[in-house]
C-alpha positions in Angstrom: 45.2 -25.2 -37.7 44.5 -27.7 -34.9 43.0 -26.4 -31.7 44.8 -27.1 -28.4 43.0 -29.6 -26.1 41.7 -28.2 -22.8 41.9 -30.0 -19.5 40.6 -29.4 -16.0 43.1 -28.6 -13.2 42.4 -27.8 -9.6 44.7 -25.3 -7.9 44.2 -24.6 -4.2 40.6 -25.8 -4.4 39.7 -23.7 -7.5 38.9 -25.5 -10.9 40.4 -24.1 -14.2 40.2 -25.0 -17.8 43.7 -24.9 -19.1 45.7 -26.0 -22.2 47.0 -29.6 -22.0 50.6 -29.7 -21.6 51.0 -26.1 -20.5 53.7 -25.7 -17.8 52.2 -25.8 -14.4 54.2 -22.9 -13.0 52.9 -20.7 -15.9 49.2 -21.8 -15.3 49.4 -21.0 -11.5 50.9 -17.6 -12.1 48.4 -16.7 -14.8 45.6 -17.5 -12.5 46.8 -15.4 -9.5 48.8 -18.0 -7.5 52.3 -16.6 -7.0 55.1 -19.2 -7.2 58.7 -18.2 -6.4 61.5 -19.3 -8.7 64.9 -18.4 -9.9 66.1 -20.8 -12.6 62.8 -21.0 -14.4 62.6 -18.9 -17.5 59.8 -19.1 -20.1 60.8 -20.7 -23.5 64.3 -21.8 -22.1 65.4 -25.3 -21.5 64.3 -26.4 -18.0 66.9 -26.4 -15.3 65.1 -27.2 -12.0 68.1 -26.4 -9.8 66.8 -23.7 -7.6 64.0 -25.9 -6.1 61.9 -22.8 -5.2 58.9 -23.5 -7.3 57.7 -26.6 -5.2 54.1 -27.5 -5.1 52.1 -30.5 -3.7 50.4 -32.6 -6.4 47.8 -35.1 -5.3 48.9 -38.8 -5.7 52.6 -37.8 -6.1 54.7 -39.0 -3.1 56.8 -35.8 -2.6 56.9 -32.2 -3.5 57.3 -31.4 -7.1 59.1 -28.6 -9.1 56.1 -26.9 -10.8 58.5 -25.7 -13.7 59.0 -29.4 -14.9 55.3 -30.4 -14.5 52.9 -30.2 -17.3 49.1 -30.0 -16.8 47.0 -33.1 -17.2 43.4 -33.6 -16.8 42.2 -33.9 -13.2 45.4 -32.7 -11.6 44.9 -31.3 -8.1 47.6 -28.9 -7.0 48.4 -27.1 -3.7 50.8 -24.2 -4.0 50.8 -23.0 -0.3 51.1 -24.9 2.9 53.5 -25.2 5.9 55.3 -28.1 4.3 55.9 -26.0 1.1 57.0 -23.0 2.9 59.4 -24.9 5.1 61.1 -26.4 2.0 61.2 -23.0 0.2 62.8 -21.3 3.3 65.3 -23.9 3.4 66.2 -23.4 -0.2 66.6 -19.7 0.3 68.9 -20.4 3.2 71.1 -22.7 1.0 71.2 -19.8 -1.7 72.5 -17.4 0.9 75.1 -19.7 2.3 77.9 -18.2 0.2 76.1 -15.0 -0.9 77.8 -11.7 0.3 75.8 -9.1 2.2 76.9 -6.2 -0.1 73.4 -5.0 -1.3 74.2 -1.3 -0.7 77.1 -1.4 -3.1 75.5 -4.0 -5.6 74.3 -2.5 -8.9 71.4 -4.8 -8.8 70.3 -3.6 -5.4 66.6 -2.6 -5.6 66.1 -4.9 -8.7 67.6 -8.1 -7.3 65.2 -11.1 -7.4 67.0 -12.8 -4.5 66.7 -9.6 -2.5 63.0 -9.4 -3.0 62.6 -13.1 -2.3 64.4 -12.7 1.1 62.3 -9.5 1.9 59.2 -11.4 1.1 59.9 -14.3 3.4 61.4 -12.2 6.2 62.9 -13.3 9.4 65.1 -15.9 7.7 67.4 -17.9 10.0 71.0 -18.1 8.8 72.7 -21.3 10.3 75.7 -21.6 8.1 78.8 -20.5 10.0 81.4 -21.8 7.5 83.7 -19.5 5.8 82.1 -18.1 2.6 83.6 -18.7 -0.8 85.1 -15.4 -2.1 86.2 -14.5 -5.5 87.2 -10.9 -6.5 85.1 -8.9 -9.0 86.6 -9.0 -12.5 85.9 -8.2 -16.1 84.9 -10.8 -18.7 85.0 -8.3 -21.5 84.8 -4.5 -22.0 81.0 -4.9 -21.7 80.5 -7.5 -19.0 81.8 -7.4 -15.4 81.4 -10.4 -13.1 81.2 -10.7 -9.3 81.3 -14.6 -8.9 80.4 -14.7 -5.2 76.9 -13.4 -5.8 76.0 -16.3 -8.2 73.0 -18.6 -7.2 73.8 -21.0 -10.2 70.4 -20.6 -11.8 72.1 -20.9 -15.1 69.8 -18.5 -16.9 72.9 -16.8 -18.5 74.3 -20.0 -19.9 71.0 -21.2 -21.4 70.3 -17.6 -22.8 73.9 -17.7 -24.4 73.2 -21.2 -25.9 69.5 -21.0 -26.9 69.1 -17.3 -27.7 72.5 -16.5 -29.2 73.9 -19.9 -30.2 77.3 -18.9 -28.9 78.0 -21.1 -25.8 80.4 -18.3 -24.7 79.7 -18.5 -21.0 79.4 -21.6 -18.8 79.6 -23.0 -15.3 83.0 -24.2 -14.2 84.0 -26.1 -11.0 82.2 -28.5 -8.9 79.8 -28.3 -5.9 80.0 -25.2 -3.7 83.0 -24.0 -5.8 81.0 -23.8 -9.0 81.3 -20.4 -10.7 80.0 -18.8 -13.9 82.8 -17.9 -16.2 84.2 -18.1 -19.8 86.4 -20.6 -21.6 89.9 -19.0 -21.6 89.0 -16.3 -19.1 87.8 -13.7 -21.7 84.5 -13.4 -23.4 84.6 -13.4 -27.2 81.0 -13.3 -28.4 78.5 -10.8 -29.8 78.5 -9.0 -26.3 74.8 -8.7 -26.4 74.5 -8.3 -22.5 71.5 -10.7 -22.3 73.4 -12.7 -19.8 73.4 -9.6 -17.7 69.7 -8.9 -18.3 68.5 -12.2 -17.2 70.7 -12.6 -14.1 68.6 -12.5 -11.1 71.3 -11.2 -8.8 74.4 -8.9 -9.3 76.7 -11.5 -10.6 76.9 -10.2 -14.1 77.0 -6.5 -14.5 76.9 -3.8 -17.2 80.6 -2.7 -17.3 79.6 0.6 -19.0 77.0 1.6 -16.2 78.3 0.0 -12.9 78.5 2.2 -9.8 77.1 5.2 -11.6 73.7 5.5 -9.9 71.1 3.5 -8.1 67.9 1.9 -9.8 65.5 3.9 -7.7 67.1 7.3 -8.8 66.3 6.6 -12.4 63.3 7.9 -14.2 62.1 5.1 -16.5 60.6 5.7 -20.0 59.4 2.9 -22.3 60.7 3.4 -25.8 61.8 1.7 -29.0 65.4 0.9 -30.2 66.8 3.2 -32.7 69.3 0.9 -34.5 68.1 -2.2 -36.5 64.6 -2.9 -38.0 63.6 -5.4 -35.3 62.2 -2.6 -33.2 63.0 -3.9 -29.7 61.2 -2.4 -26.8 63.4 -1.0 -24.0 63.4 1.0 -20.8 65.4 4.2 -20.8 66.8 5.0 -17.3 67.5 8.8 -17.0 68.6 11.1 -14.1 68.9 15.0 -14.2 68.6 15.1 -18.0 71.2 12.5 -18.7 70.4 9.1 -20.2 72.2 6.7 -17.8 71.3 3.1 -19.1 69.1 1.1 -21.3 67.6 -2.2 -20.4 64.9 -4.5 -21.6 64.3 -5.9 -18.1 61.7 -3.7 -16.5 58.5 -4.3 -14.8 56.6 -2.0 -17.3 58.0 -3.4 -20.5 56.5 -6.4 -22.1 57.4 -5.8 -25.6 58.1 -8.2 -28.6 61.6 -8.8 -27.5 60.9 -9.8 -23.8 64.3 -9.3 -22.0 66.3 -9.5 -25.3 68.5 -6.7 -26.6 71.6 -6.6 -28.8 74.9 -4.8 -28.0 73.8 -1.7 -29.8 70.4 -1.3 -28.2 71.8 -2.0 -24.7 75.2 -0.3 -24.8 75.4 2.3 -27.6 73.3 4.9 -25.9 76.1 7.3 -24.7 75.9 9.1 -28.0 72.7 10.8 -26.6 74.6 13.0 -24.1 77.9 12.9 -25.8 80.0 16.1 -25.7 80.3 16.2 -29.5 76.6 16.7 -30.1 75.8 19.8 -32.2 74.8 22.5 -29.8 73.4 25.3 -31.9 72.3 26.1 -35.5 75.3 26.8 -37.7 75.4 29.0 -40.8 78.0 29.3 -43.7 77.3 32.7 -45.0 79.6 32.3 -48.1 81.0 29.4 -50.0 84.3 28.3 -48.6 83.7 30.1 -45.4 83.3 28.6 -41.9 80.2 27.5 -40.1 79.2 30.1 -37.7 77.0 29.6 -34.5 73.6 31.4 -35.0 70.3 31.7 -33.3 67.3 29.6 -34.3 65.4 32.4 -35.6 68.3 33.6 -37.8 69.0 30.1 -39.1 65.3 29.5 -40.1 65.0 32.9 -41.6 68.3 32.5 -43.5 67.3 29.0 -44.8 63.8 30.0 -45.9 65.1 33.0 -47.8 67.7 30.8 -49.7 65.2 28.2 -50.6 62.7 30.7 -51.8 65.4 32.4 -53.9 66.4 29.1 -55.5 62.7 28.2 -56.1 62.0 31.4 -57.8 65.1 31.3 -60.0 65.1 27.6 -61.0 61.6 26.2 -60.1 60.3 23.9 -57.4 62.0 20.8 -58.8 65.4 22.4 -58.3 65.0 21.6 -54.7 65.4 18.1 -53.3 64.3 16.9 -49.9 65.9 13.8 -48.2 64.6 12.1 -45.2 65.9 9.1 -43.3 64.8 5.6 -42.3 66.4 6.5 -38.9 63.9 9.3 -38.3 60.3 8.8 -36.9 57.2 8.4 -38.9 56.2 11.9 -37.8 59.6 13.5 -39.0 59.4 11.7 -42.4 55.7 12.6 -42.9 56.3 16.3 -42.2 59.2 16.2 -44.6 57.1 14.8 -47.4 54.4 17.4 -46.7 57.0 20.1 -46.7 58.3 18.8 -50.2 54.8 18.6 -51.7 52.9 21.4 -50.2 55.5 24.1 -49.3 58.2 23.6 -52.0 56.0 21.8 -54.6 58.9 19.6 -55.6 58.7 16.1 -57.0 62.2 15.3 -55.8 61.9 13.8 -52.4 63.2 10.5 -51.0 64.9 8.9 -48.0 68.6 7.9 -47.7 67.7 4.1 -47.7 70.0 1.1 -48.3 67.4 -0.5 -50.7 63.9 0.0 -51.5 61.0 -2.3 -50.6 58.5 -0.6 -52.9 58.2 -3.5 -55.2 57.6 -5.9 -52.4 54.9 -3.8 -50.7 53.1 -3.2 -54.0 52.9 -6.8 -55.0 52.9 -8.9 -51.7 50.2 -11.6 -51.5 50.7 -12.8 -47.9 50.8 -11.0 -44.6 53.9 -10.0 -42.7 55.2 -12.3 -40.0 55.8 -11.0 -36.5 58.6 -12.2 -34.3 56.1 -14.4 -32.5 55.1 -16.0 -35.8 58.8 -16.7 -36.5 59.4 -18.3 -33.2 56.4 -20.7 -33.8 57.0 -21.2 -37.6 57.4 -24.7 -39.0 59.5 -23.7 -42.0 61.7 -20.6 -42.4 63.3 -19.8 -45.8 66.1 -17.1 -45.5 67.2 -15.6 -48.9 70.3 -13.5 -48.4 70.7 -11.2 -45.4 72.6 -11.8 -42.2 70.2 -11.4 -39.3 72.7 -12.5 -36.7 74.5 -9.2 -37.2 71.8 -6.9 -38.7 68.6 -8.0 -37.1 69.6 -9.9 -34.0 66.1 -10.3 -32.5 65.0 -12.1 -35.7 68.1 -14.4 -35.6 67.3 -15.2 -32.0 63.6 -16.1 -32.9 64.9 -18.2 -35.7 67.3 -20.1 -33.5 64.6 -20.8 -30.9 62.2 -21.9 -33.6 64.7 -24.5 -34.8 66.0 -25.6 -31.3 62.9 -25.4 -29.2 60.2 -25.7 -31.9 61.6 -28.1 -34.2 61.3 -25.7 -37.3 63.1 -26.4 -40.6 65.5 -23.7 -41.7 66.7 -23.3 -45.3 69.3 -20.6 -46.1 70.2 -19.4 -49.5 73.3 -17.2 -49.2 76.5 -16.3 -50.9 78.2 -16.0 -47.5 78.3 -19.0 -45.1 76.6 -17.0 -42.3 76.9 -18.3 -38.7 73.1 -19.1 -38.8 73.8 -22.0 -41.1 74.7 -24.0 -38.0 71.1 -24.3 -37.2 70.0 -24.8 -40.9 68.3 -27.9 -42.3 69.6 -27.0 -45.7 72.2 -24.4 -46.8 72.4 -23.4 -50.5 75.8 -21.8 -50.8 75.4 -19.7 -54.1 77.8 -17.4 -55.9 77.6 -13.8 -55.0 74.8 -12.0 -56.7 72.9 -15.1 -57.9 70.0 -15.1 -55.3 67.6 -14.0 -58.0 68.0 -17.3 -59.8 66.6 -19.2 -56.8 63.5 -16.9 -56.7 63.0 -17.7 -60.4 63.3 -21.4 -59.8 60.9 -21.3 -56.9 58.3 -19.5 -59.2 58.7 -22.3 -61.6 59.8 -20.0 -64.4 63.1 -21.7 -65.2 64.4 -25.3 -65.0 66.3 -26.2 -61.9 69.4 -27.2 -64.0 69.9 -23.8 -65.3 69.2 -22.1 -62.0 71.6 -24.5 -60.2 74.4 -23.7 -62.9 74.1 -20.0 -62.4 74.1 -20.3 -58.6 76.9 -22.8 -58.5 74.9 -25.5 -56.6 73.9 -29.1 -57.3 70.7 -29.4 -59.3 69.4 -31.8 -56.7 69.6 -29.1 -54.0 66.5 -27.1 -55.2 63.9 -29.8 -55.3 64.2 -30.7 -51.4 63.5 -26.9 -50.7 60.4 -26.9 -52.8 59.2 -30.2 -51.3 59.9 -29.0 -47.8 57.6 -25.9 -48.5 54.9 -28.2 -50.0 54.8 -30.5 -47.1 54.9 -27.8 -44.3 52.0 -28.2 -41.7 51.9 -24.6 -40.2 53.5 -21.3 -41.0 56.1 -20.8 -43.7 58.1 -17.6 -43.2 59.9 -16.2 -46.3 62.7 -13.8 -45.3 64.9 -11.8 -47.7 67.6 -9.3 -47.4 68.9 -6.6 -49.8 70.6 -9.0 -52.2 67.3 -9.5 -54.2 66.8 -7.2 -57.3 63.6 -5.2 -57.5 62.2 -7.8 -60.1 63.0 -10.7 -57.7 61.3 -8.9 -54.9 58.2 -8.6 -57.0 58.1 -12.3 -58.1 58.9 -13.5 -54.5 56.0 -11.2 -53.2 53.7 -13.0 -55.6 54.9 -16.5 -54.8 52.4 -17.3 -52.0 49.6 -16.2 -54.3 50.6 -18.6 -57.0 51.3 -21.6 -54.6 48.4 -20.9 -52.3 47.7 -21.5 -48.7 46.3 -24.9 -47.7 44.2 -25.8 -44.8 47.2 -26.5 -42.5 49.8 -24.2 -44.2 50.1 -20.4 -44.2 52.6 -18.2 -45.9 54.1 -15.1 -44.2 56.7 -12.6 -45.2 59.6 -11.1 -43.2 61.7 -8.6 -45.0 65.1 -7.6 -43.5 65.7 -3.9 -44.1 68.6 -2.3 -42.3 67.2 0.6 -40.3 64.8 1.1 -37.5 62.1 2.8 -39.5 62.8 1.4 -43.1 59.2 0.3 -43.2 58.0 3.8 -42.2 59.7 5.7 -45.0 57.8 3.4 -47.4 54.5 3.6 -45.6 54.3 7.4 -45.4 55.2 7.8 -49.1 58.6 9.5 -48.8 60.2 6.8 -51.2 57.7 7.7 -54.0 59.6 10.7 -55.4 61.0 10.9 -58.9 64.6 10.3 -57.9 66.3 8.2 -55.2 69.2 9.6 -53.0 72.0 8.7 -55.5 69.8 10.2 -58.3 69.5 13.4 -56.5 73.3 13.5 -56.0 74.0 12.7 -59.5 71.7 15.6 -60.6 73.3 18.0 -58.0 74.4 21.3 -59.6 72.4 20.6 -62.8 68.6 20.0 -62.4 68.9 19.9 -58.6 70.4 23.1 -57.1 69.5 22.7 -53.4 69.1 19.9 -51.0 67.4 19.7 -47.6 68.7 16.6 -45.9 67.4 15.3 -42.5 69.3 12.6 -40.8 72.4 12.6 -43.1 73.3 10.6 -46.3 74.5 7.1 -46.2 78.3 6.7 -46.8 77.4 4.3 -49.8 75.4 7.2 -51.4 78.2 9.6 -50.8 81.1 7.4 -52.0 82.5 8.9 -55.2 79.9 11.8 -55.1 81.5 14.1 -52.5 81.8 16.7 -55.3 78.1 16.6 -55.8 77.5 18.3 -52.5 80.0 21.0 -53.5 78.2 21.6 -56.8 74.9 22.5 -54.9 74.0 26.2 -54.6 72.6 25.5 -51.1 72.7 22.5 -48.7 70.8 22.4 -45.4 71.3 19.4 -43.0 69.7 18.6 -39.6 71.8 16.1 -37.7 73.0 15.0 -34.2 76.8 15.3 -35.0 79.2 16.8 -37.5 79.3 14.3 -40.4 80.6 14.0 -44.0 77.4 15.6 -45.0 77.4 18.6 -42.7 81.0 19.2 -43.7 79.5 20.7 -47.0 76.4 22.2 -45.6 75.5 25.9 -45.8 73.1 25.5 -42.7 73.2 22.9 -40.0 70.4 22.4 -37.5 71.0 20.4 -34.3 68.4 17.6 -34.2 67.1 15.8 -31.1 67.9 12.1 -30.6 65.3 9.3 -30.1 65.6 9.7 -26.2 64.4 13.4 -26.5 61.3 13.1 -28.7 57.9 11.6 -29.0 56.9 9.7 -32.1 56.6 6.3 -33.8 58.8 3.8 -35.7 57.5 0.8 -37.7 59.5 -2.3 -37.4 60.0 -5.2 -39.8 56.8 -6.9 -38.4 54.9 -3.9 -39.6 54.2 -3.0 -35.9 53.8 0.7 -35.2 55.7 1.4 -32.0 55.9 4.4 -29.7 59.1 6.4 -29.1 58.7 8.3 -25.9 60.7 11.4 -24.6 63.0 10.4 -21.7 65.0 13.6 -21.3 64.6 17.2 -22.6 66.5 17.9 -25.9 70.2 18.7 -25.1 71.6 22.0 -25.8 69.4 23.7 -28.4 68.4 20.7 -30.3 64.8 20.3 -31.7 62.9 17.3 -33.0 63.2 17.0 -36.8 59.5 17.4 -37.5 59.6 20.6 -35.4 62.5 22.0 -37.4 60.6 21.2 -40.7 57.4 22.8 -39.5 59.4 25.9 -38.5 60.8 26.2 -42.0 57.4 25.7 -43.5 56.0 28.5 -41.3 58.8 30.8 -42.4 57.9 30.1 -46.0 54.3 31.0 -45.4 52.5 27.8 -44.6 51.5 26.9 -41.0 51.0 23.1 -40.5 49.2 23.9 -37.2 50.6 21.0 -35.3 50.8 23.2 -32.1 54.1 21.6 -31.2 52.5 18.2 -30.6 53.7 15.0 -32.1 50.3 13.4 -31.5 48.9 15.9 -33.8 51.2 14.9 -36.6 50.4 11.2 -36.0 46.7 12.0 -36.0 47.2 13.3 -39.6 49.2 10.3 -40.5 46.3 8.2 -39.3 43.9 10.1 -41.5 46.1 10.2 -44.7 48.4 7.0 -44.8 46.2 4.0 -45.7 48.3 1.5 -43.7 47.9 3.6 -40.6 44.2 4.4 -41.0 42.5 5.2 -37.7 45.7 4.8 -35.6 46.3 7.2 -32.6 48.8 7.3 -29.8 46.3 5.9 -27.2 45.9 2.7 -29.3 49.7 2.2 -29.2 50.2 2.5 -25.4 50.3 -1.1 -24.5 53.7 -2.8 -25.7 52.2 -6.2 -24.8 49.5 -5.7 -27.5 51.5 -4.2 -30.5 49.4 -2.9 -33.3 50.3 -3.9 -37.0 49.9 -1.6 -39.8 47.1 -2.6 -42.2 49.0 -3.5 -45.4 46.8 -4.2 -48.2 47.5 -7.6 -50.0 47.7 -7.7 -53.8 46.1 -10.3 -56.0 47.9 -12.2 -58.8 48.7 -9.3 -61.3 49.0 -9.7 -65.0 51.6 -6.8 -65.2 54.0 -9.2 -63.3 54.6 -11.0 -66.6 56.8 -8.1 -67.8 58.7 -8.1 -64.5 59.1 -11.9 -64.8 60.6 -11.5 -68.4 63.0 -8.9 -67.0 64.0 -11.3 -64.1 64.5 -14.2 -66.6 66.8 -12.0 -68.8 68.7 -10.9 -65.6 69.3 -14.5 -64.5 70.3 -15.6 -68.1 72.8 -12.9 -68.3 74.5 -14.3 -65.1 77.9 -15.9 -66.1 77.7 -18.9 -63.8 81.3 -18.2 -63.0 83.2 -16.7 -60.1 84.5 -18.0 -56.8 82.3 -18.6 -53.8 82.9 -16.8 -50.5 84.2 -19.6 -48.2 85.0 -17.8 -45.0 82.4 -17.4 -42.3 82.3 -13.8 -41.0 83.6 -13.0 -37.7 81.2 -12.4 -34.8 80.6 -8.7 -34.5 81.9 -7.7 -37.9 78.7 -5.6 -38.4 77.6 -5.3 -34.7 80.9 -3.8 -33.6 81.3 -1.5 -36.6 82.3 2.0 -35.8 79.6 4.5 -37.0 78.6 8.0 -36.1 76.7 6.8 -33.1 78.6 3.7 -31.9 81.9 5.6 -32.4 80.9 7.7 -29.3 81.3 4.6 -27.1 84.9 3.6 -26.2 84.0 -0.1 -25.6 82.9 -0.3 -29.2 86.5 0.8 -30.4 88.0 -2.1 -28.3 85.6 -4.7 -29.7 86.1 -3.4 -33.4 89.8 -3.9 -32.8 89.4 -7.6 -32.0 88.4 -7.3 -28.4 92.0 -7.6 -27.0 92.3 -9.2 -23.6 93.9 -6.8 -21.0 96.8 -8.1 -18.8 94.7 -7.8 -15.7 91.0 -8.6 -15.7 90.6 -7.1 -12.3 90.8 -3.5 -13.8 88.7 -2.1 -16.5 90.1 -2.7 -20.0 89.4 1.1 -20.8 92.1 2.0 -18.3 94.7 -0.6 -19.7 94.3 -0.4 -23.4 95.1 2.7 -25.6 92.2 3.3 -28.0 93.4 4.5 -31.4 93.0 3.7 -35.0 96.0 1.4 -35.0 94.7 -0.8 -32.2 94.9 -4.5 -33.0 94.5 -7.6 -30.9 98.1 -8.6 -30.9 99.4 -5.0 -30.2 96.6 -3.7 -28.1 98.2 -3.4 -24.7 99.5 0.1 -23.8 103.3 0.2 -23.9 103.7 -2.7 -26.4 
């Protein structure tokens, strides 16, 4: 890789060696010279409209905006002088010309960048006596509220909507002093990510789910990790009096992999934490067909331990299955595995995962790509998946890599996903034929046969191969759950067979669905004899009891509901009553991510902290604590002393990828720690897998219609699940985001939320 050229820059009389072409505003700030700005935002297109970042550069005739100037050799810069201060004070006065003095009632009060700037300058004279422009506060969607009069037209929101999300849903309208930020058609139809709210420096765009609930300085803030998709975004949890009030990425103490980016789930789906339907106490069903009866923790643990011991004595250790979840922490899944092996002695343990990555991890010959690697990649190959809906941060990095970095994007998918708008090449294949492309890239079949199976032109494969060969920089290979285990294996070996060159490096970025999909593989919970469906199929036969933490996926339960009835004993620990708990003999109330300490491992392989923000609600306990209590009741003390750090210390001693890791090493979100995954060499046993993959591809019929319709925005993001179903706004969005008759009143007060809600019949009374 080429090394960036260094140049000499003098700032306020001090000399610095900096990277040639670096933005001057960044260089000044990194070296301790504060420069005010509103419209500038790193890695976004330049706006240069606020004129606050003015500096004097020698040999230039007038003051310059430092955000638009790049560093050159010999540049001499002055950032502070009477001339500069006068200009900046004048700009603040212009910004306040139409700005209302409503800081006491503004949700951004205490966090407002304009407010802080005015406080910093102090004694500002206001000479404008004209009538201020006034616009009433209104709603742009069930998620976003808008107070147009507070806008300073920095256009951060419009650029984020365009560059981060690729949606262009929000834009500036009007001219001159009458310009306002709004939407086309008056209603916001987009992915509702709320990033426009996050980056707004004033109270113009507001969180409609949080507005007017509390003041920022009343919140206790805790840095944690998102509990939804596998991207692992860092966030700040704001709590007050034991209640989680809001979630933001924008916080002085958070500098994670996502910056200020969050998706709708990470930002707005948190009300489930304090929802009234949370399980409050342990429940016991004392006889089959009876009701679940509230019980004490001591009674529930004693009852469960006795039943498990009874079944083990009668039918053997392998008659008991243990099922973890990719939604739980590494600590919870590790203790479940330890419980299965050391306490029960069963070989039947697994996690309720959508698809296994075990073949990939076993055979991968290139490192994992971080989101930063994706942003600066030169070529990105996406096989299957839909990151716009399932891994939004990954999709954002891909879009910026293409738009801001000039990356080439190739998508191979049976669905014309929205990300194809940024693609250099889109191979629209028949459903279920993605394996044929992997076989062709590996050079193990002729292009004509692979193209025929996939339903594409034979000439579409060679340009992809050539694009990879000619790349100067990082090549990121992404894949979703569409690939078979054999295709995963061959794809994992592909970089090893092609080989890195002097200016080319291969990186992988799998796209699992859940927040800790990597973690369940890392700790070994996926290594049991049977997977989740296998355990259910064996229920009532070889498997007589199941201990389930985190619930079973609907896909695993579909058509197998009777399996749970066939069990002699079912114990479940969950947040809410679900289809799994409906058949349980014992239900333990588990603590949510906001009530525990632990770690998740994201799809970068980064091990990230989860920190307790509020005490567990009602009688809930962390999942790993519940499992430890059961182990103790069965005669084995794990000796964790109620400390999650003690569990993770043991993980760092016994899990190879986490060797030597401890909580103190994970404390700085700006310097994330990647697990140490061992790379495999070219393996001879892959020949058998290759033969199986070739046979699989040959069995493809090469017939069938392609999916021609592009999925709607939010078809996965707005989907009602156990957690998102606890947020009323999600029900409105899932029903088509109907526009209320009056945007000045909250949609929640105007639209009846029910299962029959549809966009054209959504207004109450219709």
